[in-house]
C-alpha positions as CSV (number, residue, x, y, z in Angstrom):
1,L,-6.9,-164.4,-165.2
2,Q,-3.4,-164.3,-166.5
3,D,-0.6,-165.7,-164.3
4,S,0.8,-162.2,-163.6
5,D,-2.7,-160.9,-162.5
6,N,-3.1,-164.0,-160.2
7,A,0.2,-163.1,-158.6
8,F,-0.6,-159.5,-158.2
9,L,-4.0,-160.3,-156.6
10,A,-2.5,-162.8,-154.3
11,L,0.0,-160.2,-153.1
12,A,-2.7,-157.6,-152.5
13,V,-4.8,-160.1,-150.4
14,L,-1.7,-161.2,-148.5
15,A,-1.0,-157.5,-147.6
16,I,-4.3,-157.3,-145.8
17,Y,-3.4,-160.1,-143.4
18,I,0.2,-159.3,-142.7
19,P,0.2,-157.7,-139.2
20,D,2.3,-154.6,-138.4
21,T,4.2,-156.6,-135.9
22,F,4.7,-160.2,-135.1
23,A,4.9,-161.3,-131.5
24,E,7.7,-163.8,-130.9
25,T,6.5,-166.5,-128.5
26,S,9.9,-167.7,-127.5
27,G,10.5,-164.5,-125.5
28,V,13.7,-163.8,-127.3
29,V,12.2,-160.9,-129.3
30,A,9.2,-158.9,-128.1
31,D,8.0,-157.7,-131.5
32,I,9.2,-158.1,-135.1
33,D,8.4,-155.3,-137.5
34,M,6.5,-156.7,-140.5
35,S,5.6,-153.4,-142.1
36,R,8.5,-153.6,-144.5
37,F,6.9,-156.6,-146.3
38,V,3.7,-154.5,-146.7
39,D,5.7,-151.6,-148.1
40,E,7.4,-153.9,-150.6
41,I,4.0,-155.2,-151.8
42,H,2.6,-151.7,-152.1
43,I,5.6,-150.6,-154.2
44,E,5.3,-153.7,-156.4
45,L,1.6,-153.2,-157.1
46,M,1.9,-149.4,-157.7
47,D,4.7,-150.0,-160.2
48,A,2.6,-152.6,-161.9
49,Q,-0.2,-150.1,-162.2
50,K,2.1,-147.3,-163.4
51,N,3.8,-149.5,-166.0
52,H,0.5,-151.1,-167.3
53,L,1.6,-154.6,-166.2
54,F,-1.9,-155.8,-165.4
55,E,-3.6,-157.8,-168.1
56,N,-7.0,-157.0,-166.7
57,Q,-7.8,-153.5,-165.4
58,D,-10.6,-154.9,-163.2
59,V,-7.9,-156.9,-161.3
60,A,-5.8,-153.8,-161.1
61,N,-8.7,-151.8,-159.5
62,I,-9.3,-154.5,-156.9
63,C,-5.6,-154.7,-156.1
64,L,-5.6,-150.9,-155.6
65,G,-8.5,-151.1,-153.3
66,L,-6.9,-153.8,-151.2
67,I,-3.5,-152.0,-150.8
68,G,-5.4,-148.7,-150.2
69,L,-7.2,-150.5,-147.3
70,R,-3.9,-151.8,-146.0
71,A,-2.4,-148.3,-146.2
72,L,-5.3,-147.1,-144.1
73,N,-4.7,-149.8,-141.5
74,S,-1.1,-148.8,-141.4
75,R,-2.1,-145.1,-141.1
76,S,0.0,-144.3,-144.2
77,M,-2.3,-141.5,-145.4
78,S,-0.1,-140.4,-148.3
79,S,-0.2,-143.9,-149.8
80,L,-4.0,-144.0,-149.2
81,D,-4.5,-140.7,-150.9
82,T,-2.5,-141.8,-153.9
83,V,-4.7,-144.9,-154.3
84,L,-7.9,-142.9,-153.8
85,N,-6.9,-140.4,-156.5
86,I,-6.3,-143.2,-159.0
87,L,-9.6,-144.9,-158.2
88,M,-11.6,-141.7,-158.2
89,S,-10.2,-140.7,-161.6
90,S,-11.1,-144.2,-162.9
91,V,-14.7,-144.1,-162.0
92,A,-16.0,-143.0,-165.4
93,D,-13.9,-145.5,-167.3
94,Y,-14.0,-148.7,-165.2
95,G,-17.2,-149.7,-163.5
96,S,-18.0,-152.2,-160.8
97,N,-14.6,-153.0,-159.4
98,V,-13.7,-149.4,-158.9
99,Y,-16.9,-148.9,-157.0
100,Y,-16.3,-151.9,-154.8
101,S,-12.7,-150.8,-154.1
102,L,-13.8,-147.4,-153.0
103,A,-16.5,-149.0,-150.9
104,I,-14.2,-151.3,-149.0
105,I,-11.9,-148.4,-148.2
106,G,-14.9,-146.2,-147.2
107,Q,-16.4,-148.8,-144.8
108,A,-13.0,-149.0,-143.0
109,L,-12.4,-145.3,-142.6
110,P,-14.4,-144.8,-139.4
111,L,-12.7,-147.8,-137.8
112,A,-9.2,-146.5,-138.5
113,R,-7.0,-145.4,-135.6
114,K,-6.2,-141.8,-135.8
115,S,-2.6,-140.7,-136.1
116,A,-0.9,-137.5,-135.0
117,K,-0.6,-136.4,-138.6
118,D,-4.2,-137.1,-139.5
119,S,-7.1,-136.3,-137.3
120,G,-10.6,-137.7,-137.4
121,K,-11.7,-134.9,-139.6
122,G,-9.3,-136.0,-142.3
123,L,-10.7,-139.5,-142.2
124,Q,-14.2,-138.1,-142.3
125,R,-13.4,-135.9,-145.2
126,R,-12.1,-138.9,-147.2
127,L,-15.2,-140.9,-146.3
128,C,-17.6,-138.1,-147.4
129,K,-15.7,-137.8,-150.7
130,I,-16.1,-141.5,-151.5
131,L,-19.7,-141.6,-150.5
132,G,-20.6,-138.5,-152.4
133,K,-19.0,-139.8,-155.5
134,L,-20.7,-143.2,-155.4
135,T,-24.1,-141.6,-154.6
136,E,-23.6,-139.2,-157.5
137,E,-22.8,-142.0,-159.9
138,L,-25.9,-143.9,-158.8
139,F,-28.2,-140.9,-159.5
140,L,-26.7,-140.6,-163.0
141,C,-28.3,-143.9,-163.7
142,L,-31.8,-142.6,-163.2
143,E,-34.2,-141.8,-166.1
144,S,-34.9,-138.5,-164.3
145,Q,-33.2,-137.2,-161.1
146,P,-35.2,-135.3,-158.5
147,P,-33.6,-132.1,-157.3
148,E,-33.7,-133.4,-153.8
149,F,-31.2,-136.1,-154.7
150,T,-28.8,-133.4,-155.9
151,N,-29.1,-131.8,-152.6
152,L,-28.4,-135.1,-150.8
153,V,-25.1,-135.5,-152.8
154,A,-24.0,-132.0,-151.8
155,C,-24.9,-132.7,-148.1
156,I,-22.9,-136.0,-148.1
157,K,-19.9,-134.4,-149.7
158,S,-20.0,-131.6,-147.1
159,G,-20.7,-134.0,-144.2
160,R,-23.6,-132.0,-143.0
161,S,-27.4,-132.4,-143.5
162,T,-29.8,-129.5,-143.9
163,A,-32.8,-129.1,-141.6
164,D,-35.3,-130.2,-144.3
165,L,-33.2,-132.8,-146.1
166,V,-35.0,-135.9,-144.8
167,L,-38.5,-134.4,-145.0
168,S,-37.9,-133.2,-148.6
169,I,-36.8,-136.7,-149.7
170,A,-39.7,-138.4,-147.8
171,K,-42.2,-136.3,-149.9
172,I,-41.0,-138.0,-153.1
173,Q,-43.4,-140.7,-154.3
174,S,-42.3,-144.2,-153.2
175,F,-40.9,-146.5,-156.0
176,S,-41.0,-143.6,-158.5
177,C,-37.3,-143.5,-159.3
178,H,-36.5,-145.8,-162.3
179,I,-33.1,-146.9,-163.6
180,H,-32.4,-146.4,-167.2
181,D,-32.3,-149.7,-169.1
182,S,-28.8,-149.2,-170.3
183,M,-27.6,-148.5,-166.7
184,R,-29.0,-151.5,-164.9
185,Q,-25.7,-153.3,-164.5
186,K,-23.9,-150.2,-163.4
187,A,-26.6,-149.4,-160.9
188,R,-26.4,-152.9,-159.3
189,S,-22.7,-152.5,-158.8
190,L,-23.3,-149.1,-157.2
191,F,-26.0,-150.4,-154.9
192,L,-23.7,-153.2,-153.7
193,A,-20.9,-150.7,-153.1
194,L,-23.2,-148.3,-151.2
195,G,-24.5,-151.2,-149.1
196,L,-21.0,-151.7,-147.9
197,C,-20.2,-148.1,-147.0
198,V,-23.4,-146.0,-146.5
199,P,-23.9,-147.3,-143.0
200,T,-20.7,-145.5,-142.0
201,L,-22.7,-142.2,-142.3
202,S,-23.8,-143.0,-138.7
203,T,-20.3,-141.7,-137.7
204,V,-20.7,-138.5,-139.7
205,D,-24.4,-137.4,-139.4
206,V,-27.3,-139.8,-138.6
207,Q,-29.6,-137.5,-140.5
208,L,-27.5,-138.1,-143.7
209,L,-27.9,-141.9,-143.0
210,L,-31.6,-141.6,-142.6
211,A,-31.9,-139.4,-145.7
212,S,-29.9,-142.1,-147.7
213,Y,-32.4,-144.8,-146.5
214,R,-35.4,-142.6,-147.5
215,C,-33.8,-142.1,-150.8
216,L,-33.4,-145.9,-151.4
217,E,-37.1,-146.3,-150.6
218,K,-37.9,-144.1,-153.6
219,F,-36.2,-146.4,-156.1
220,A,-38.5,-148.8,-157.9
221,W,-38.3,-152.5,-157.0
222,G,-36.2,-154.3,-159.6
223,S,-33.6,-151.6,-159.7
224,G,-31.2,-153.7,-157.5
225,K,-31.8,-151.5,-154.4
226,S,-32.0,-154.6,-152.2
227,L,-28.2,-154.9,-152.4
228,A,-28.1,-151.7,-150.2
229,M,-31.3,-151.3,-148.4
230,P,-31.1,-154.0,-145.6
231,S,-27.6,-152.9,-144.4
232,V,-28.6,-149.3,-144.4
233,L,-31.9,-150.1,-142.6
234,F,-30.1,-151.9,-139.8
235,A,-27.6,-149.2,-139.5
236,C,-30.5,-146.7,-139.0
237,M,-32.0,-148.9,-136.4
238,N,-28.7,-149.2,-134.5
239,S,-28.4,-145.4,-134.6
240,G,-31.8,-145.0,-133.2
241,V,-33.3,-143.0,-136.1
242,L,-35.5,-146.0,-137.2
243,G,-37.3,-148.6,-135.1
244,Q,-39.2,-151.9,-135.3
245,R,-42.1,-150.4,-137.1
246,D,-39.8,-149.4,-140.0
247,L,-38.4,-153.0,-140.1
248,D,-42.0,-154.3,-140.2
249,T,-42.8,-152.0,-143.1
250,A,-39.7,-153.1,-145.0
251,V,-40.7,-156.8,-144.6
252,E,-44.3,-156.1,-145.6
253,D,-43.1,-154.3,-148.7
254,S,-40.8,-157.1,-149.7
255,V,-43.5,-159.8,-149.3
256,A,-46.1,-157.7,-151.1
257,I,-43.8,-157.0,-154.0
258,L,-42.8,-160.6,-154.3
259,E,-46.5,-161.7,-154.6
260,D,-47.2,-159.1,-157.2
261,A,-44.0,-159.8,-159.2
262,W,-44.5,-163.6,-159.1
263,E,-47.9,-163.3,-160.7
264,K,-46.5,-161.0,-163.4
265,K,-43.3,-163.0,-163.8
266,Q,-41.2,-159.8,-163.3
267,F,-37.9,-161.5,-162.5
268,R,-35.9,-158.4,-161.7
269,T,-38.5,-157.4,-159.2
270,I,-38.5,-160.9,-157.7
271,D,-34.7,-160.6,-157.4
272,D,-34.9,-157.5,-155.3
273,G,-37.8,-158.6,-153.1
274,F,-36.3,-162.1,-152.4
275,Y,-32.8,-160.8,-151.7
276,A,-34.2,-158.1,-149.3
277,L,-36.4,-160.6,-147.5
278,N,-33.5,-163.0,-146.9
279,S,-31.1,-160.3,-145.9
280,M,-33.4,-159.3,-143.1
281,A,-34.2,-162.9,-142.2
282,G,-30.5,-163.7,-141.8
283,Q,-29.9,-160.8,-139.4
284,I,-32.8,-161.3,-137.0
285,A,-33.3,-165.1,-137.1
286,S,-33.2,-165.2,-133.4
287,S,-36.4,-163.2,-132.9
288,G,-38.1,-163.0,-136.3
289,Q,-39.4,-166.5,-136.9
290,Q,-42.3,-165.3,-139.0
291,L,-39.9,-163.6,-141.3
292,V,-37.7,-166.7,-141.5
293,K,-40.8,-168.8,-142.4
294,A,-41.7,-166.3,-145.1
295,A,-38.2,-166.4,-146.5
296,D,-38.2,-170.3,-146.5
297,S,-41.6,-170.4,-148.1
298,W,-40.4,-168.2,-151.0
299,A,-37.2,-170.2,-151.3
300,S,-39.2,-173.3,-151.7
301,R,-41.3,-171.6,-154.4
302,L,-38.5,-170.1,-156.3
303,L,-35.9,-172.8,-156.1
304,E,-38.0,-175.8,-157.2
305,V,-36.1,-177.6,-159.9
306,D,-39.2,-177.9,-162.2
307,N,-40.2,-174.3,-161.8
308,L,-36.9,-172.6,-161.8
309,E,-37.1,-169.6,-164.2
310,G,-35.3,-166.4,-164.8
311,G,-31.8,-165.9,-166.3
312,F,-28.4,-166.7,-164.8
313,E,-28.3,-163.4,-162.8
314,S,-31.7,-164.1,-161.3
315,Q,-30.9,-167.7,-160.4
316,L,-27.6,-166.7,-158.9
317,L,-29.2,-163.9,-156.8
318,W,-31.9,-166.2,-155.6
319,M,-29.4,-168.8,-154.4
320,L,-27.1,-166.2,-152.8
321,S,-30.2,-164.9,-151.1
322,T,-30.9,-168.3,-149.6
323,S,-27.3,-168.4,-148.3
324,I,-27.7,-165.0,-146.7
325,S,-30.8,-166.1,-144.8
326,I,-28.8,-168.3,-142.4
327,G,-25.9,-166.0,-141.6
328,S,-23.7,-163.2,-142.8
329,L,-21.8,-162.7,-146.0
330,P,-19.6,-159.6,-145.3
331,Y,-18.3,-159.2,-148.8
332,L,-22.0,-158.5,-149.8
333,G,-22.3,-156.0,-146.9
334,I,-24.4,-158.3,-144.7
335,G,-23.6,-158.8,-141.0
336,S,-20.0,-157.8,-140.4
337,P,-18.1,-154.5,-140.2
338,L,-15.5,-155.3,-142.8
339,F,-15.8,-157.1,-146.1
340,Y,-12.8,-159.4,-145.4
341,M,-14.1,-160.7,-142.1
342,P,-15.2,-164.4,-142.1
343,A,-18.8,-165.2,-143.0
344,Q,-20.7,-166.2,-139.8
345,L,-23.6,-168.6,-139.3
346,D,-26.4,-167.2,-137.1
347,P,-26.4,-169.4,-134.0
348,A,-30.2,-169.2,-134.0
349,S,-30.5,-170.9,-137.3
350,R,-31.9,-174.4,-136.8
351,K,-30.2,-177.5,-138.1
352,E,-33.2,-178.6,-140.0
353,R,-33.4,-175.3,-141.9
354,I,-29.7,-175.4,-142.8
355,T,-29.9,-179.0,-143.9
356,G,-32.9,-178.2,-146.1
357,I,-31.1,-175.3,-147.8
358,V,-28.0,-177.4,-148.5
359,Q,-30.0,-180.3,-149.9
360,R,-32.0,-177.9,-152.1
361,L,-28.8,-176.3,-153.5
362,T,-27.1,-179.7,-153.9
363,Q,-30.1,-180.9,-155.9
364,L,-29.9,-177.9,-158.1
365,S,-26.2,-178.2,-158.6
366,N,-26.8,-181.6,-160.1
367,N,-29.2,-180.3,-162.7
368,L,-27.5,-181.4,-165.9
369,G,-30.1,-179.9,-168.1
370,E,-29.6,-176.3,-167.0
371,S,-26.1,-175.0,-166.9
372,N,-27.0,-171.6,-165.4
373,C,-28.9,-173.2,-162.6
374,R,-26.0,-175.7,-161.9
375,D,-23.4,-173.0,-161.9
376,S,-25.4,-170.7,-159.6
377,A,-26.1,-173.5,-157.1
378,A,-22.4,-174.6,-157.1
379,L,-21.3,-171.0,-156.3
380,A,-23.9,-170.7,-153.5
381,L,-22.7,-174.0,-152.0
382,G,-19.1,-172.8,-152.2
383,L,-20.1,-169.6,-150.3
384,L,-21.9,-171.7,-147.7
385,S,-18.9,-173.8,-147.1
386,S,-16.9,-170.8,-146.1
387,I,-19.3,-169.8,-143.3
388,K,-18.0,-170.3,-139.8
389,I,-20.3,-172.5,-137.6
390,S,-21.1,-169.9,-135.1
391,A,-21.0,-166.1,-134.8
392,S,-18.6,-164.2,-132.7
393,P,-19.9,-161.0,-131.0
394,A,-16.7,-159.2,-131.6
395,Q,-17.5,-159.5,-135.3
396,R,-21.3,-159.4,-135.2
397,S,-22.2,-156.5,-132.9
398,D,-24.4,-153.6,-132.2
399,H,-21.4,-151.2,-131.9
400,P,-22.3,-148.0,-133.8
401,L,-19.0,-148.3,-135.8
402,L,-19.3,-152.0,-136.3
403,A,-22.9,-153.0,-136.9
404,F,-23.1,-152.3,-140.6
405,G,-26.2,-154.2,-141.4
406,Q,-27.1,-155.8,-138.1
407,T,-29.9,-155.1,-135.7
408,A,-29.8,-154.8,-132.0
409,V,-31.3,-158.2,-131.4
410,S,-28.1,-160.1,-132.1
411,T,-26.6,-162.4,-129.5
412,A,-24.7,-161.0,-126.6
413,D,-22.8,-164.2,-125.9
414,I,-19.1,-163.8,-125.1
415,S,-18.1,-167.0,-126.7
416,A,-18.9,-168.5,-130.1
417,K,-20.0,-171.7,-128.4
418,S,-21.5,-170.3,-125.2
419,R,-25.1,-170.3,-126.5
420,S,-25.1,-174.1,-126.4
421,R,-22.6,-174.5,-123.6
422,K,-23.9,-175.2,-120.1
423,M,-22.2,-175.4,-116.8
424,N,-20.5,-178.8,-116.7
425,F,-18.8,-179.7,-113.4
426,S,-17.9,-183.1,-114.7
427,R,-15.3,-181.5,-116.9
428,I,-13.6,-179.8,-114.0
429,P,-10.7,-181.8,-112.5
430,Q,-11.5,-183.3,-109.2
431,S,-9.5,-181.9,-106.3
432,P,-8.4,-184.1,-103.4
433,P,-11.2,-184.6,-100.9
434,G,-10.9,-182.4,-97.8
435,T,-9.2,-179.5,-99.6
436,C,-10.6,-176.0,-99.7
437,L,-11.1,-176.2,-103.5
438,A,-12.9,-179.5,-103.4
439,T,-15.3,-178.3,-100.6
440,I,-16.2,-174.9,-102.3
441,T,-16.6,-176.6,-105.7
442,R,-19.0,-179.2,-104.2
443,L,-21.1,-176.5,-102.5
444,T,-21.2,-174.3,-105.7
445,Q,-22.3,-177.3,-107.8
446,F,-25.0,-178.1,-105.3
447,S,-26.2,-174.5,-105.2
448,C,-26.4,-174.2,-109.0
449,E,-28.0,-177.6,-109.7
450,N,-30.5,-177.4,-106.8
451,N,-31.8,-174.0,-107.9
452,L,-32.1,-175.1,-111.5
453,R,-34.1,-178.2,-110.5
454,S,-36.4,-176.3,-108.2
455,G,-37.1,-173.6,-110.7
456,E,-36.9,-170.9,-108.0
457,V,-33.8,-169.2,-109.1
458,S,-34.0,-165.5,-108.2
459,A,-31.9,-162.8,-106.8
460,A,-33.5,-163.3,-103.4
461,T,-32.7,-167.0,-103.1
462,A,-29.9,-168.5,-105.2
463,T,-27.6,-165.6,-106.1
464,P,-26.5,-164.3,-102.6
465,K,-25.2,-167.7,-101.6
466,L,-23.7,-168.2,-105.0
467,A,-21.9,-164.8,-104.9
468,T,-20.5,-165.7,-101.5
469,L,-19.1,-169.0,-102.8
470,L,-17.6,-167.3,-105.9
471,N,-15.8,-164.8,-103.6
472,C,-14.2,-167.8,-101.8
473,F,-12.7,-169.0,-105.2
474,T,-10.8,-165.7,-105.6
475,T,-8.0,-166.8,-103.1
476,L,-7.4,-170.1,-105.1
477,S,-5.6,-170.9,-108.3
478,L,-8.3,-172.6,-110.5
479,P,-7.8,-175.0,-113.4
480,S,-8.6,-173.7,-116.9
481,Q,-11.8,-175.7,-117.1
482,F,-13.3,-173.4,-114.5
483,A,-13.2,-170.6,-117.1
484,T,-14.7,-172.6,-120.0
485,D,-17.2,-174.8,-118.2
486,F,-18.3,-172.6,-115.3
487,I,-17.5,-168.9,-115.4
488,E,-18.3,-168.4,-119.1
489,P,-21.6,-170.2,-119.1
490,L,-22.6,-168.5,-115.9
491,L,-21.9,-165.1,-117.3
492,N,-24.3,-165.9,-120.1
493,D,-27.0,-167.5,-117.9
494,I,-29.8,-164.9,-117.4
495,E,-31.2,-167.0,-114.5
496,F,-28.1,-166.1,-112.5
497,G,-28.0,-162.5,-113.7
498,S,-28.1,-160.7,-110.4
499,S,-25.7,-157.8,-109.8
500,D,-24.1,-159.7,-106.9
501,T,-23.3,-162.7,-109.0
502,K,-22.0,-160.6,-111.9
503,F,-19.8,-158.6,-109.6
504,A,-18.4,-161.8,-108.0
505,L,-17.7,-163.3,-111.4
506,V,-15.8,-160.3,-112.5
507,K,-13.7,-160.4,-109.3
508,L,-13.1,-164.1,-109.8
509,L,-11.9,-163.6,-113.4
510,I,-9.5,-160.8,-112.4
511,S,-8.2,-162.8,-109.4
512,Q,-7.0,-165.6,-111.7
513,L,-4.9,-163.1,-113.7
514,T,-3.1,-161.5,-110.8
515,G,-0.8,-162.9,-108.2
516,R,-0.4,-166.3,-109.9
517,R,3.0,-167.8,-110.7
518,K,3.4,-168.3,-114.4
519,A,5.4,-171.5,-113.9
520,S,2.5,-173.2,-112.2
521,F,-0.5,-171.5,-113.6
522,D,-1.8,-171.0,-117.2
523,G,-4.5,-168.3,-117.2
524,R,-5.1,-168.1,-120.9
525,D,-8.7,-169.2,-120.8
526,Y,-9.5,-166.6,-118.2
527,L,-7.6,-164.0,-120.2
528,N,-9.6,-164.9,-123.3
529,I,-12.8,-164.2,-121.5
530,V,-11.6,-160.8,-120.4
531,M,-10.4,-160.0,-123.9
532,R,-13.8,-161.0,-125.4
533,I,-15.7,-158.9,-122.9
534,S,-13.4,-155.9,-123.8
535,S,-14.3,-156.2,-127.4
536,L,-18.1,-156.5,-126.9
537,P,-20.4,-153.8,-128.1
538,R,-22.3,-151.8,-125.5
539,P,-25.6,-153.8,-125.5
540,A,-23.8,-157.1,-125.2
541,F,-21.3,-155.6,-122.6
542,R,-24.2,-154.5,-120.4
543,S,-26.0,-157.8,-120.9
544,I,-22.9,-159.8,-119.8
545,L,-22.0,-157.6,-116.9
546,G,-25.4,-156.5,-115.7
547,E,-27.5,-153.4,-116.1
548,T,-26.7,-151.9,-112.6
549,G,-23.1,-151.0,-113.6
550,S,-21.2,-152.1,-110.5
551,S,-19.7,-155.1,-112.3
552,A,-18.8,-153.1,-115.4
553,E,-17.1,-150.5,-113.2
554,E,-15.1,-153.2,-111.4
555,F,-14.1,-154.5,-114.8
556,M,-12.9,-151.1,-115.9
557,L,-11.0,-150.6,-112.6
558,S,-9.2,-153.9,-113.2
559,L,-7.7,-152.9,-116.5
560,P,-4.2,-152.0,-115.0
561,N,-4.0,-155.7,-113.9
562,T,-5.1,-157.2,-117.2
563,I,-4.3,-155.0,-120.2
564,F,-0.6,-155.8,-120.3
565,K,-1.4,-159.5,-120.6
566,F,-3.3,-158.8,-123.8
567,P,-1.5,-159.5,-127.2
568,T,0.0,-156.3,-128.4
569,E,-2.3,-156.0,-131.4
570,A,-5.4,-156.3,-129.1
571,I,-4.6,-153.5,-126.7
572,G,-5.5,-150.6,-128.9
573,S,-8.8,-152.1,-130.2
574,S,-9.9,-153.1,-126.7
575,L,-9.2,-149.6,-125.2
576,Q,-11.0,-148.0,-128.1
577,N,-14.1,-150.2,-127.6
578,L,-14.2,-149.6,-123.9
579,W,-13.8,-145.9,-124.4
580,Q,-16.7,-145.9,-126.8
581,I,-18.9,-147.7,-124.3
582,C,-18.0,-145.1,-121.7
583,C,-18.8,-142.2,-124.0
584,D,-22.2,-143.8,-124.9
585,E,-23.0,-144.2,-121.2
586,F,-22.0,-140.6,-120.5
587,R,-24.3,-139.3,-123.3
588,E,-27.2,-141.1,-121.5
589,G,-26.4,-139.5,-118.2
590,S,-24.2,-142.1,-116.5
591,K,-20.7,-141.0,-115.5
592,N,-19.6,-144.1,-113.5
593,Y,-18.1,-146.0,-116.4
594,M,-16.1,-143.0,-117.5
595,T,-14.7,-142.2,-114.1
596,S,-13.7,-145.8,-113.5
597,F,-12.1,-146.0,-117.0
598,L,-10.1,-142.8,-116.5
599,S,-8.9,-143.9,-113.1
600,S,-7.6,-147.1,-114.6
601,L,-6.0,-145.3,-117.5
602,H,-4.2,-143.0,-115.0
603,R,-2.8,-146.1,-113.2
604,I,-1.8,-147.7,-116.5
605,L,0.1,-144.5,-117.6
606,Q,1.8,-144.5,-114.2
607,V,2.9,-148.1,-114.6
608,I,4.6,-147.5,-118.0
609,K,6.5,-144.5,-116.8
610,P,10.2,-145.4,-117.0
611,S,10.9,-144.0,-113.6
612,A,8.1,-146.0,-112.0
613,R,8.8,-149.3,-113.8
614,K,10.0,-152.2,-111.7
615,K,13.0,-154.2,-112.9
616,Q,11.0,-157.4,-113.3
617,E,8.2,-155.7,-115.4
618,K,8.6,-156.1,-119.2
619,F,6.2,-154.3,-121.5
620,S,6.3,-154.3,-125.3
621,P,7.4,-150.9,-126.7
622,K,4.5,-151.3,-129.1
623,S,2.1,-151.7,-126.2
624,E,3.4,-148.6,-124.5
625,S,3.2,-146.6,-127.7
626,T,-0.3,-147.8,-128.4
627,I,-1.5,-146.7,-124.9
628,R,0.1,-143.3,-125.2
629,R,-1.3,-142.7,-128.7
630,F,-4.7,-143.8,-127.5
631,T,-4.6,-141.3,-124.6
632,V,-3.6,-138.4,-126.8
633,D,-5.5,-139.1,-130.0
634,T,-8.7,-140.6,-128.6
635,V,-9.3,-139.6,-125.0
636,L,-8.1,-136.0,-125.4
637,E,-10.1,-135.6,-128.5
638,G,-13.1,-137.2,-126.8
639,F,-13.0,-134.4,-124.2
640,C,-13.6,-131.9,-127.0
641,T,-16.3,-133.8,-128.9
642,V,-18.4,-135.5,-126.2
643,Q,-18.6,-132.5,-123.9
644,L,-17.0,-134.4,-121.0
645,M,-15.7,-131.2,-119.5
646,T,-19.1,-130.4,-118.0
647,N,-18.7,-132.9,-115.2
648,D,-16.5,-132.1,-112.2
649,D,-15.7,-135.8,-111.3
650,I,-14.6,-136.6,-114.8
651,I,-12.5,-133.3,-115.0
652,E,-10.7,-134.4,-111.8
653,R,-9.9,-137.8,-113.2
654,F,-8.8,-136.4,-116.5
């Protein structure tokens, strides 16, 4: 790249990570407005585009995608529309980078906060326009296009499926749609882009999502469809329109096509099958050991130094596939909701397996006789080095708006390290003998360890006594180690998963955030747990707080005591996530989450009323604005879309 293009690209990336406001920790200034810096970058890059200052138009298109995404995050819809118009008009002239830029904007649209000037329908309209255009471009790459595909494009653009859409596509012969030879590179770029944003159709119409997956099934192996299929498959599973049997079928197809293609030395088909197999293995490593073994077996076969065949593209894809098999690569649409989120290592991946992959790639990167092989392995190692050691559920989740390419078997741990962390009383500071805290801690330790040794942990034996002891802790100020080495591991321990224990743990958490003097008590570790629970997807939320609902309801009712302790930028996302959980529960016939949440929201709104505010209470103006905007734009709209007005208790609280 030229120096000017490097500078433009650096500015565009920087804009993504500049927050709207900066919280000043000294307490002198509550929030510093950072949006002017983003505006300056936007103007600079748009001027560069207008005046043809980019040396490489591919760089220009990527920069436009990034600043368009930032405009969406800032809810600057006029700026977003300007970028979209430029990109949409460039589709015919510039290929892969335009597709990718449209895709990264499309995948973020359902996650964008609605503004007063732009409703959810406006966001959905833009999403359908992007998806319709990308899908239409893909179908133009076919040797012959079935009329059912034309119908699918029309349905996506309108945001509505027809009654027979899925059935009509399902009747097309599998693997019968072939890409024209001159369009293969374009098709691969489009498959990658669609893998990023097609899962968002779950927020528009799940039948459109299912129809898109059935459509991908009809493409021949070797077309590049594996760049899109796994993420769309997992999105369908998370939406409930596909199940385990469909995953099993996809795995069987991948293995079968690999066997056949290996005998015939059809490297494009091998590319597709191997990438699809590893993409699925990387997402369900915790429960799909047979799939992981199959992926490892094929990796050993394909990546042997003496047997390595295929061109540079095949070798690169094989090595990327191996990297995907142990975690997520969001920029390829695997495992995380947004492309710029950090790559995550699946906590279920075994050390021996990771070591074997790294050693194999290291050996290949030293292959002096084959430059293509060396370059591919070096790039794969570079990607592996960017992977975080463990996965965070806030980023790898089963949330219908977040789980783009992830199945419902992912971990529900509330901490990145909690899968390996156990209760450790030795790390908790010892209190002076004879004090209340020392006595209760000793009894609690004895209760936990005794039941773990005896193997008789059950709701009938261990948990009533433990719950009683936990209730005793609520009157005391506990050191931070109680949060990290006792409460957090206990929340994740299924052996202590009774409703009584969960309820007591929630009360204990909340007690440490209320009524404590800041000068003598640092509750950050307790607050971090509360914040992580608030960001969990529904399956993980229920797993942590129990299936009966009483603990979750207590957690919802405690929001007025905790939400104002959150960082300003976390308040909106936490409320949005909890509201989504309440709506999902309501759809399945449970109103308790919703009534508890609305009761808390009422109390929160009462607290921030200027007439009711106490002199010593200081709330960020941005926090107050976020809460009011959430109430109007999300809760009020929810009453119109989720049919909440059919329940008297919820109407009363509303």
